[in-house]
N, C-alpha and C positions, 0 to 999 in steps of 0.2 A: 754272392748275389743275394740281394734282399728278397725274401720269399713273399708270395702273395699274402700269406697269413700275417706276416709282420706288418705289411702295408695296411691291411684291413684293421688290425688292432691299433695301429697308429691313428687311423682316421676315426675309428669308433672303438674305444677300449672295452665297451660293453657288448660288442657284437657277438652273436652266437652263430657259428657256422662250421661247416666242414668243407675241405677242399681236397680234391684228389690230385696229388702231385702239384704241378704248376699250371694246371689247365683252367683258364678263366671260365670255361663253359661248364666246369664241374664244381662250382661253388654252390653249396646248399645252405640256405639261410634258415635259422631256427628261431622259434619263440618270438615271432613278429619283429625280428630284426629287419630294419629297412635295408634292402639290398643296395650295395654300392656299385656303381657302374664300372666297367672295365677300364675306361679312360682315366677315371679318378684313381683307381687302384694303381695303374701303370705310372701315373704322374707321381703318386706318393712313393712308389718303389724307386723311381729315378731320384727323387728328392732325398730319400733315406740313403740310397747308395752313394750319392754325391757327398753327403755329410760323412758317411763312413770313410770314403776314400780320402776326403780332405783332412781327416783326423788320424791318418796313418802314423804321422810323426808322434802322436801321443801314445799309441800302442807300442811303438819302438822304444820310446823313452821309458815307459813303464817296465818293459822287459829288462832294461839295463840299469835302472836306478838300484843302488844298494838297498838292502832291507831297511825298514824303519828302525829296527834295533841298532843297526850299524850307523845309520844317520844320526840318531839321537846320541849315541856314544861319541861320535865325532864332534857334535855340537857341544856336548858336556865337557869334553877334554880339550878341544881346540877352538871352540867358538863358532859363531854363525858365519863370519867371513871366510874362515878356512873351510867350513862345510860347503859353502857355495862354490868356492874356488876349486876344491878338490873333488867333490862328489856330484854337484849339480851342473855347473857350467860345462864340463866336458861332454856330458850327455846331451845337453841342450844344443851345444855347438855341433855335435855329430848328427843330430836329428832336428834341424831347424823347422819352424812352422813353414808350411807351404806357401 
């Protein structure tokens, strides 16, 4: 779940604040930071969570791709087409874009 602090920083990267847990009533704004209302924070949280959820395939792919060292070695010894066929396509097929 996207935290309140992540949403606030996404809306205003320069915001100075503290928040106790995930309680919207316990946000303290510092150094003349303009407060952001709860609705805007919740909307941003939902937006960020949707983006995170929609990119799950990317995280799964990243975990399964061989190391860069192994990929470069494959390209050097067998060429780009073999690298794509043997190392990249199987992972992309296993974890397609949503």
